[in-house]
FINUVO-475964 format. One record per atom (N, C-alpha, C): x, y, z; residue number from 1. Coordinates in Angstrom, 2 decimals. Example, Ala and Ser with C-alpha at 12.3 -4.5 7.8 and 13.67 -1.06 7.14 Angstrom:
BEGIN
      px      py      pz drenba
   13.19   -5.69    7.80      1
   12.30   -4.50    7.80      1
   13.20   -3.30    7.80      1
   12.85   -2.25    7.08      2
   13.67   -1.06    7.14      2
   12.90    0.03    7.87      2
//
This chain:
BEGIN
      px      py      pz drenba
    0.86   -1.16    0.00      1
    0.00    0.00    0.00      1
    0.90    1.22    0.00      1
    0.56    2.16   -0.78      2
    1.37    3.37   -0.74      2
    1.18    3.99    0.63      2
    2.28    4.12    1.34      3
    2.18    4.55    2.72      3
    1.75    6.00    2.86      3
    1.83    6.79    1.79      4
    1.39    8.17    1.90      4
   -0.13    8.27    1.97      4
   -0.86    7.24    1.56      5
   -2.32    7.25    1.63      5
   -2.84    6.41    2.79      5
   -1.98    5.61    3.36      6
   -2.38    4.75    4.46      6
   -2.18    5.46    5.78      6
   -2.98    5.09    6.75      7
   -2.80    5.62    8.09      7
   -1.44    5.16    8.59      7
   -0.55    6.10    8.90      8
    0.81    5.72    9.29      8
    0.87    4.87   10.55      8
   -0.06    5.09   11.47      9
   -0.07    4.27   12.68      9
   -0.51    2.85   12.37      9
   -1.44    2.69   11.45     10
   -1.86    1.36   11.04     10
   -0.71    0.64   10.35     10
   -0.01    1.34    9.48     11
    1.14    0.75    8.79     11
    2.17    0.29    9.82     11
    2.43    1.12   10.81     12
    3.40    0.77   11.85     12
    2.97   -0.50   12.60     12
    1.69   -0.60   12.92     13
    1.18   -1.80   13.60     13
    1.38   -3.02   12.72     13
    1.00   -2.90   11.46     14
    1.08   -4.05   10.55     14
    2.52   -4.49   10.32     14
    3.42   -3.54   10.16     15
    4.81   -3.86    9.84     15
    5.60   -4.22   11.10     15
    5.61   -3.33   12.07     16
    6.48   -3.52   13.23     16
    5.94   -4.54   14.23     16
    4.64   -4.50   14.48     17
    4.09   -5.38   15.50     17
    3.65   -6.74   14.96     17
    3.13   -6.75   13.75     18
    2.61   -8.00   13.20     18
    3.52   -8.63   12.17     18
    4.62   -7.95   11.84     19
    5.64   -8.54   10.97     19
    5.27   -8.68    9.51     19
    4.34   -7.88    9.04     20
    3.96   -7.92    7.63     20
    4.93   -7.05    6.85     20
    5.39   -7.56    5.73     21
    6.31   -6.80    4.89     21
    5.60   -5.58    4.32     21
    6.27   -4.44    4.36     22
    5.66   -3.22    3.81     22
    5.38   -3.39    2.32     22
    6.15   -4.22    1.63     23
    5.90   -4.48    0.21     23
    4.57   -5.18   -0.01     23
    4.06   -5.88    1.02     24
    2.79   -6.60    0.90     24
    1.59   -5.72    1.21     24
    1.82   -4.48    1.57     25
    0.72   -3.60    1.98     25
    0.13   -2.83    0.81     25
   -0.19   -3.54   -0.24     26
   -0.91   -2.94   -1.37     26
   -2.40   -2.87   -1.01     26
   -3.12   -1.86   -1.45     27
   -4.53   -1.74   -1.09     27
   -5.35   -2.97   -1.48     27
   -4.98   -3.62   -2.57     28
   -5.76   -4.77   -3.03     28
   -5.25   -6.10   -2.48     28
   -4.24   -6.06   -1.62     29
   -3.67   -7.29   -1.06     29
   -4.66   -7.92   -0.08     29
   -4.87   -9.21   -0.23     30
   -5.74   -9.94    0.67     30
   -5.11  -10.00    2.06     30
   -5.91   -9.74    3.07     31
   -5.39   -9.83    4.43     31
   -4.96  -11.26    4.75     31
   -5.67  -12.23    4.20     32
   -5.28  -13.63    4.42     32
   -3.91  -13.90    3.81     32
   -3.65  -13.35    2.64     33
   -2.37  -13.58    1.97     33
   -1.20  -12.94    2.72     33
   -1.46  -11.88    3.48     34
   -0.39  -11.23    4.23     34
   -0.04  -12.01    5.49     34
   -0.88  -12.96    5.87     35
   -0.65  -13.72    7.09     35
   -1.05  -12.95    8.33     35
   -1.94  -12.00    8.17     36
   -2.38  -11.15    9.27     36
   -2.97  -11.97   10.41     36
   -2.53  -11.69   11.61     37
   -3.09  -12.29   12.83     37
   -4.20  -11.35   13.30     37
   -5.44  -11.69   12.96     38
   -6.55  -10.78   13.25     38
   -6.79  -10.62   14.75     38
   -6.50  -11.65   15.53     39
   -6.67  -11.52   16.98     39
   -5.69  -10.50   17.56     39
   -4.45  -10.57   17.11     40
   -3.45   -9.60   17.56     40
   -3.84   -8.20   17.11     40
   -4.32   -8.09   15.87     41
   -4.73   -6.78   15.36     41
   -5.90   -6.23   16.18     41
   -6.85   -7.10   16.52     42
   -8.00   -6.67   17.32     42
   -7.56   -6.15   18.68     42
   -6.46   -6.65   19.21     43
   -5.94   -6.17   20.49     43
   -5.12   -4.89   20.32     43
   -4.37   -4.80   19.23     44
   -3.48   -3.66   19.03     44
   -4.21   -2.38   18.61     44
   -5.26   -2.51   17.81     45
   -5.97   -1.32   17.34     45
   -6.51   -0.47   18.49     45
   -7.18   -1.07   19.47     46
   -7.65   -0.22   20.58     46
   -6.51    0.36   21.42     46
   -5.46   -0.44   21.61     47
   -4.32    0.03   22.41     47
   -3.62    1.21   21.75     47
   -3.38    1.10   20.46     48
   -2.57    2.10   19.76     48
   -3.38    3.25   19.17     48
   -4.56    2.93   18.66     49
   -5.34    3.94   17.94     49
   -6.66    4.30   18.62     49
   -7.06    3.52   19.61     50
   -8.36    3.74   20.22     50
   -9.50    3.31   19.32     50
   -9.20    2.45   18.36     51
  -10.19    1.98   17.39     51
  -10.60    0.56   17.78     51
  -11.89    0.38   17.98     52
  -12.41   -0.94   18.34     52
  -13.19   -1.49   17.15     52
  -12.62   -2.49   16.51     53
  -13.29   -3.17   15.40     53
  -13.58   -4.59   15.85     53
  -14.82   -4.97   15.85     54
  -15.19   -6.32   16.26     54
  -14.72   -7.35   15.25     54
  -14.76   -8.60   15.67     55
  -14.35   -9.69   14.79     55
  -15.15   -9.70   13.50     55
  -16.45   -9.43   13.61     56
  -17.29   -9.44   12.41     56
  -16.85   -8.36   11.43     56
  -16.46   -7.21   11.95     57
  -16.01   -6.12   11.08     57
  -14.66   -6.46   10.47     57
  -13.74   -6.96   11.29     58
  -12.42   -7.35   10.77     58
  -12.54   -8.43    9.71     58
  -13.47   -9.36    9.91     59
  -13.65  -10.43    8.92     59
  -14.19   -9.90    7.60     59
  -14.92   -8.80    7.64     60
  -15.44   -8.21    6.40     60
  -14.37   -7.45    5.63     60
  -13.31   -7.06    6.31     61
  -12.21   -6.34    5.65     61
  -11.33   -7.37    4.95     61
  -11.59   -7.60    3.69     62
  -10.88   -8.64    2.96     62
   -9.51   -8.19    2.47     62
   -9.32   -6.88    2.36     63
   -8.06   -6.37    1.81     63
   -7.43   -5.36    2.76     63
   -6.17   -5.09    2.51     64
   -5.45   -4.09    3.29     64
   -6.12   -2.72    3.13     64
   -6.52   -2.40    1.92     65
   -7.19   -1.12    1.67     65
   -8.51   -1.00    2.42     65
   -9.27   -2.10    2.47     66
  -10.54   -2.09    3.20     66
  -10.30   -1.90    4.70     66
   -9.26   -2.53    5.22     67
   -8.91   -2.35    6.63     67
   -8.54   -0.90    6.90     67
   -7.75   -0.32    6.03     68
   -7.36    1.08    6.19     68
   -8.60    1.99    6.18     68
   -9.53    1.72    5.29     69
  -10.75    2.51    5.20     69
  -11.55    2.41    6.50     69
  -11.69    1.20    7.04     70
  -12.42    1.02    8.29     70
  -11.77    1.79    9.44     70
  -10.45    1.71    9.51     71
   -9.73    2.43   10.57     71
   -9.93    3.93   10.41     71
   -9.80    4.43    9.19     72
   -9.98    5.87    8.95     72
  -11.40    6.32    9.30     72
  -12.40    5.50    8.97     73
  -13.78    5.84    9.29     73
  -14.00    5.92   10.80     73
  -13.43    4.96   11.52     74
  -13.56    4.96   12.98     74
  -12.87    6.18   13.60     74
  -11.69    6.50   13.10     75
  -10.97    7.66   13.62     75
  -11.74    8.96   13.34     75
  -12.32    9.06   12.15     76
  -13.10   10.25   11.80     76
  -14.34   10.37   12.69     76
  -14.99    9.24   12.95     77
  -16.17    9.25   13.82     77
  -15.81    9.67   15.23     77
  -14.65    9.24   15.71     78
  -14.21    9.62   17.05     78
  -13.92   11.11   17.13     78
  -13.37   11.67   16.07     79
  -13.06   13.10   16.05     79
  -14.32   13.95   16.10     79
  -15.41   13.43   15.54     80
  -16.66   14.19   15.50     80
  -17.39   14.16   16.84     80
  -17.01   13.26   17.71     81
  -17.71   13.15   19.00     81
  -17.23   14.16   19.99     81
//
């Protein structure tokens, strides 16, 4: 994923904490293909970003780009509160 369009904190979580190669972070990359540990991600998102995405929501995010969109939407909603 081009990191200039991705949430930098999400990229940091995916690369540094979950060990996903930055080269694999294309918007259309399947989360399954990246080897993403969704349980670890579900724990890290609230800790690092204050974003709570349930398992059902994470399971609907089939791609890296979709995950980024969900995170951005949650962050925007939090800012409006």
